[in-house]
C-alpha positions as CSV (number, residue, x, y, z in Angstrom):
1,M,90.9,14.0,141.2
2,A,89.3,17.1,142.6
3,P,91.3,20.0,143.9
4,L,91.6,20.4,147.7
5,P,88.6,22.3,149.3
6,A,89.1,25.7,150.8
7,A,88.8,24.2,154.3
8,R,92.0,22.3,153.8
9,L,93.9,25.4,152.8
10,A,92.5,27.9,155.4
11,S,95.8,29.2,156.8
12,F,96.2,31.8,159.5
13,E,92.8,30.9,161.0
14,R,91.8,29.7,164.4
15,P,92.2,25.9,164.8
16,F,88.9,24.0,164.5
17,S,87.3,26.7,162.3
18,H,86.7,24.0,159.6
19,I,86.0,20.6,161.0
20,G,85.0,17.1,160.0
21,V,83.1,14.8,162.4
22,D,82.6,11.1,162.5
23,Y,81.7,8.3,165.0
24,F,83.5,5.1,165.7
25,G,82.8,2.3,168.1
26,P,81.1,0.9,170.1
27,V,83.4,0.6,173.1
28,M,82.3,-1.6,175.9
29,V,82.6,0.0,179.5
30,K,81.7,-1.3,182.9
31,V,78.6,0.2,184.5
32,G,78.1,-1.5,187.9
33,R,78.2,-5.3,187.2
34,S,77.0,-5.0,183.6
35,L,78.5,-3.8,180.3
36,A,77.3,-0.8,178.3
37,K,78.1,0.5,174.8
38,R,79.8,3.9,174.3
39,W,80.8,5.6,171.0
40,V,83.5,8.1,170.3
41,A,82.8,11.3,168.4
42,L,86.0,12.5,166.5
43,F,86.2,16.1,165.5
44,T,89.2,17.0,163.3
45,C,90.4,20.4,162.1
46,L,90.7,20.1,158.4
47,T,93.5,22.6,158.2
48,I,96.0,21.7,160.9
49,R,94.8,18.0,161.3
50,A,94.3,18.2,165.0
51,I,91.6,16.0,166.7
52,H,89.2,16.4,169.6
53,L,87.5,13.4,171.1
54,E,84.1,13.2,172.9
55,I,82.2,10.3,174.4
56,A,78.8,9.7,172.9
57,F,76.5,7.6,175.1
58,S,74.2,6.6,172.2
59,L,73.7,7.2,168.5
60,S,70.7,9.4,169.0
61,T,70.4,13.0,167.8
62,E,70.3,14.3,171.4
63,S,73.6,12.6,172.2
64,C,75.1,14.1,169.1
65,I,74.0,17.6,170.1
66,C,75.5,17.1,173.6
67,C,78.8,16.1,172.0
68,F,78.7,19.2,169.8
69,R,77.9,21.5,172.8
70,R,80.9,20.1,174.7
71,F,83.1,20.6,171.6
72,V,81.9,24.2,171.0
73,G,82.4,25.0,174.7
74,R,86.1,24.0,174.5
75,R,87.2,24.7,170.9
76,G,84.8,27.4,169.8
77,A,82.0,27.4,167.2
78,P,83.2,26.1,163.8
79,L,82.6,27.9,160.5
80,E,82.0,24.7,158.5
81,V,81.1,21.2,159.5
82,Y,81.6,18.2,157.1
83,S,80.2,14.8,157.8
84,D,78.6,11.7,156.2
85,N,74.8,11.1,156.1
86,G,74.5,9.5,159.6
87,T,70.9,9.9,160.9
88,N,72.3,11.5,164.1
89,F,74.2,14.1,162.1
90,I,71.2,14.9,159.9
91,G,69.0,15.3,163.0
92,A,71.6,17.6,164.7
93,E,71.8,19.7,161.5
94,K,68.0,20.1,161.5
95,V,68.0,21.2,165.1
96,L,70.8,23.7,164.2
97,M,68.8,25.2,161.3
98,Q,65.7,25.4,163.4
99,Q,67.5,27.3,166.1
100,I,69.0,29.6,163.6
101,N,65.5,30.4,162.2
102,L,64.3,31.1,165.7
103,G,67.2,33.4,166.5
104,L,68.6,31.0,169.2
105,A,71.6,29.8,167.3
106,E,73.9,30.7,170.1
107,T,72.5,27.8,172.2
108,F,74.1,25.3,169.8
109,T,76.6,27.1,167.6
110,N,76.5,30.4,165.6
111,A,74.5,31.6,162.7
112,N,77.6,31.5,160.4
113,T,78.1,27.7,160.7
114,K,77.4,25.7,157.5
115,W,76.9,21.9,157.6
116,H,78.0,19.9,154.5
117,F,77.0,16.3,153.9
118,N,79.0,14.0,151.7
119,P,76.9,11.8,149.3
120,P,76.1,8.3,150.5
121,L,78.6,5.5,149.9
122,A,81.5,7.9,149.2
123,P,84.0,7.4,152.1
124,H,86.8,8.8,149.9
125,M,85.2,12.3,150.3
126,G,85.7,12.0,154.1
127,G,89.3,10.6,153.9
128,A,90.6,13.5,156.0
129,W,88.8,12.2,159.1
130,E,88.5,8.5,158.2
131,R,92.3,8.2,158.3
132,L,92.4,9.9,161.7
133,V,89.8,7.4,163.0
134,R,92.3,4.7,162.3
135,S,95.2,6.6,163.9
136,T,93.0,7.2,167.0
137,K,92.1,3.5,167.2
138,T,95.8,2.6,167.0
139,A,96.6,5.0,169.9
140,I,93.8,3.6,172.0
141,E,95.0,0.0,171.4
142,S,98.5,1.0,172.5
143,I,97.2,2.4,175.8
144,E,94.6,-0.2,176.7
145,T,95.4,-2.7,179.5
146,G,92.9,-5.4,178.3
147,R,90.4,-4.8,181.2
148,K,87.0,-3.2,180.7
149,L,87.1,0.5,181.6
150,T,84.6,2.6,183.4
151,D,83.2,5.8,181.9
152,E,85.8,7.8,183.9
153,G,88.6,5.5,182.6
154,L,87.4,5.8,179.0
155,S,87.3,9.6,179.3
156,T,90.9,9.6,180.5
157,L,91.9,7.2,177.8
158,L,90.5,9.4,175.1
159,V,92.3,12.4,176.4
160,E,95.6,10.5,176.4
161,A,94.9,9.2,172.8
162,E,94.0,12.7,171.7
163,S,97.3,14.0,173.0
164,I,99.3,11.3,171.3
165,V,97.6,11.9,167.9
166,N,98.0,15.7,168.1
167,S,101.7,15.3,168.8
168,R,102.4,13.4,165.6
169,P,104.6,15.0,163.0
170,L,102.8,16.5,160.0
171,T,105.9,16.6,157.8
172,Y,108.8,14.2,157.2
173,L,111.2,16.7,155.7
174,P,114.9,16.6,157.0
175,L,115.5,19.1,159.8
176,D,118.3,21.6,159.8
177,T,119.4,21.0,163.4
178,A,118.9,18.2,166.0
179,E,117.1,20.7,168.3
180,Q,114.5,21.6,165.6
181,E,111.1,19.9,166.0
182,A,108.9,18.6,163.2
183,L,105.6,20.5,162.8
184,T,102.7,19.0,164.8
185,P,99.1,20.0,165.4
186,N,100.0,20.9,169.0
187,H,102.2,23.7,167.7
188,F,99.1,25.6,166.7
189,I,97.1,24.7,169.9
190,F,99.8,24.9,172.6
191,G,102.8,26.5,170.9
192,S,104.9,23.3,171.2
193,S,104.6,19.6,170.3
194,N,104.1,18.4,173.9
195,G,102.1,21.3,175.3
196,I,104.9,22.4,177.6
197,K,105.9,26.0,176.9
198,Q,108.2,28.2,179.0
199,P,106.6,31.6,179.8
200,A,108.3,34.7,178.4
201,V,110.7,36.7,180.6
202,S,108.8,39.8,181.8
203,P,110.6,43.1,181.6
204,V,110.5,45.6,184.4
205,N,107.9,47.9,182.7
206,P,104.4,46.2,182.8
207,Q,103.3,47.9,179.6
208,A,106.3,46.7,177.7
209,A,105.8,43.2,179.3
210,V,102.3,42.9,177.8
211,L,103.5,44.3,174.5
212,N,106.5,42.0,174.2
213,S,104.5,38.9,175.2
214,W,101.8,39.7,172.7
215,N,104.3,40.3,169.9
216,Q,106.2,37.2,170.8
217,I,103.0,35.0,170.7
218,R,102.0,36.6,167.3
219,H,105.5,36.1,165.9
220,Q,105.6,32.4,167.0
221,L,102.2,31.7,165.5
222,D,103.1,33.3,162.3
223,F,106.3,31.3,162.2
224,F,104.3,28.0,162.6
225,W,102.0,29.1,159.8
226,Q,104.9,29.9,157.6
227,R,106.3,26.4,158.2
228,W,102.8,25.0,157.5
229,L,102.8,26.7,154.1
230,K,106.3,25.7,153.2
231,E,106.5,22.1,154.6
232,Y,103.0,20.7,154.9
233,L,100.9,22.3,152.2
234,P,103.1,21.0,149.3
235,T,102.6,17.4,150.5
236,I,98.8,17.4,150.4
237,C,98.6,19.0,146.9
238,R,99.9,15.9,145.2
239,R,97.5,14.0,143.1
240,T,98.0,10.2,143.3
241,K,95.2,8.8,141.1
242,W,92.3,9.7,138.8
243,F,94.5,11.5,136.2
244,R,92.5,10.7,133.0
245,D,89.5,12.7,131.9
246,T,86.3,10.7,131.4
247,K,82.9,11.5,129.9
248,P,81.0,13.4,132.5
249,I,77.6,12.2,133.7
250,E,74.7,14.1,132.1
251,V,71.0,14.4,132.9
252,G,69.1,11.6,131.2
253,D,72.0,9.1,131.2
254,L,71.3,5.4,131.9
255,V,73.6,4.2,134.7
256,F,74.2,1.3,137.0
257,V,74.7,2.1,140.7
258,A,77.5,0.2,142.4
259,D,75.9,-1.0,145.7
260,S,78.3,-3.1,147.8
261,S,75.5,-4.3,150.1
262,K,74.0,-6.5,147.4
263,R,76.2,-9.0,145.6
264,N,75.8,-9.6,141.9
265,N,73.0,-7.1,141.7
266,W,73.3,-3.7,140.0
267,I,70.6,-1.1,140.5
268,R,69.7,0.6,137.2
269,G,68.3,4.1,136.9
270,V,68.3,7.4,135.0
271,V,70.2,10.5,136.1
272,S,67.7,13.2,137.0
273,A,70.1,15.9,138.3
274,I,73.8,16.5,138.6
275,Q,75.9,18.6,141.0
276,R,79.2,20.1,140.0
277,G,82.1,20.8,142.2
278,P,84.0,24.2,142.5
279,D,86.2,23.1,139.6
280,G,83.1,22.7,137.3
281,R,83.3,18.9,137.1
282,V,80.4,16.7,137.9
283,R,80.9,15.2,141.4
284,R,77.5,14.0,142.5
285,A,74.3,12.9,140.8
286,T,70.7,12.1,141.6
287,I,69.4,8.9,140.1
288,Q,65.7,7.9,139.6
289,T,65.2,4.2,140.0
290,D,62.2,1.9,140.1
291,T,62.3,2.0,143.9
292,G,62.9,5.7,144.4
293,V,65.5,8.5,144.2
294,M,69.0,8.1,145.5
295,R,72.1,10.4,145.6
296,R,75.5,9.0,144.8
297,A,79.1,10.1,144.0
298,V,79.9,9.7,140.3
299,N,82.6,7.1,141.0
300,K,79.8,4.8,142.1
301,L,78.0,5.1,138.8
302,A,78.7,3.0,135.7
303,L,77.6,4.9,132.5
304,L,75.9,2.6,130.0
305,D,76.7,3.3,126.3
306,V,73.1,3.7,125.2
307,T,72.0,5.7,122.1
308,S,68.7,7.6,122.1
309,H,66.3,7.2,119.1
310,G,63.7,9.9,119.5
311,K,60.3,8.5,120.2
312,T,61.3,4.8,120.1
313,A,60.4,3.2,123.4
314,L,61.8,-0.3,124.1
315,D,61.8,-2.5,127.2
316,T,65.4,-3.8,127.7
317,Q,66.7,-6.6,129.9
318,C,70.3,-7.2,130.7
319,Y,72.0,-10.3,131.9
320,G,75.5,-11.2,133.2
321,G,75.6,-9.0,136.3
322,G,72.6,-10.6,138.1
323,N,69.0,-9.6,137.6
324,V,69.1,-5.8,137.3
325,G,65.4,-5.3,136.4
326,T,63.7,-3.7,133.5
327,V,63.7,0.0,132.4
328,S,61.3,1.5,129.9
329,G,62.3,4.6,128.0
330,N,63.5,6.1,124.8
331,A,66.7,4.1,124.7
332,E,68.1,1.1,122.9
333,L,70.9,-1.1,124.1
334,P,73.7,-1.8,121.6
335,D,74.9,-5.4,120.9
336,R,77.9,-5.0,123.2
337,V,76.2,-3.3,126.1
338,L,77.5,-6.0,128.6
339,T,81.0,-4.4,128.3
340,A,79.6,-1.4,130.1
341,I,78.7,-3.4,133.2
342,P,81.5,-3.0,135.7
343,R,83.4,-6.0,137.1
344,S,83.3,-4.9,140.7
345,S,81.9,-2.2,142.9
346,E,85.1,-0.3,142.7
């Protein structure tokens, strides 16, 4: 299991500096006498686990850019954006890079923003926001009345769901007193779990009032971050699976690609490039197949135990996992090559 990325550990930074974004839906709404589809864009802060919800009227790149503009206007421009390989995200990223090159980055975000794409068919790399998608759906289902909403009703519903999810406790440690609250994302946004905070008592001297209020706010934010470091950070550093070391994928290896969209059919190809993570381990690979080039996470690749024999070129055919095609190359399959074929796409 890979170590946590720096975005998950970025303490003492502004909320929503490092975000993950995903879409879910569609949600049916009433427009006049007909029904229309709407999608929900979920932005999550990868550090404090807060969410921000926006309505997307379509899956187009233009709609994605509009969602980002509304998000940036309310939460500020992020430093890093993580997402999957949705076509709308790729299109928005291209517009972002084009505007940066033209010196007009401020119209979309800022020039310091970096967009990171997870490899295809690797939802575990986006678990930080995939889990919050489920939490948001649960909150929406608990609020819905069963009737179709209008766009105005859906907007209000998403704000209520956002408030519910952001008020959830981050830690489940026992509290010292009954008055003490569990740490929530709203503590870093509003200063309390429910967003209701009593103003500080102002002294007689206006200069001292400003000074004391500012110091009080800084002290309270520092206190929340100290609790985040002591209570929440140790809970996300635990490794629950993938303890054993395995042979890393190398350039030139013959592999099967686990593709859940096709049953009993394993795509075979040769690794043409690898990409290592910050810990030095291979996390992604580029595979050359008969139909083209694809990028996959290494957990979606089944390495075949094939030995190379110099200039010997053999055509090989495998059976048992469906028709997987023929590959020509300087490789020879051993007698027990079928043991290398995985039993499932997992």
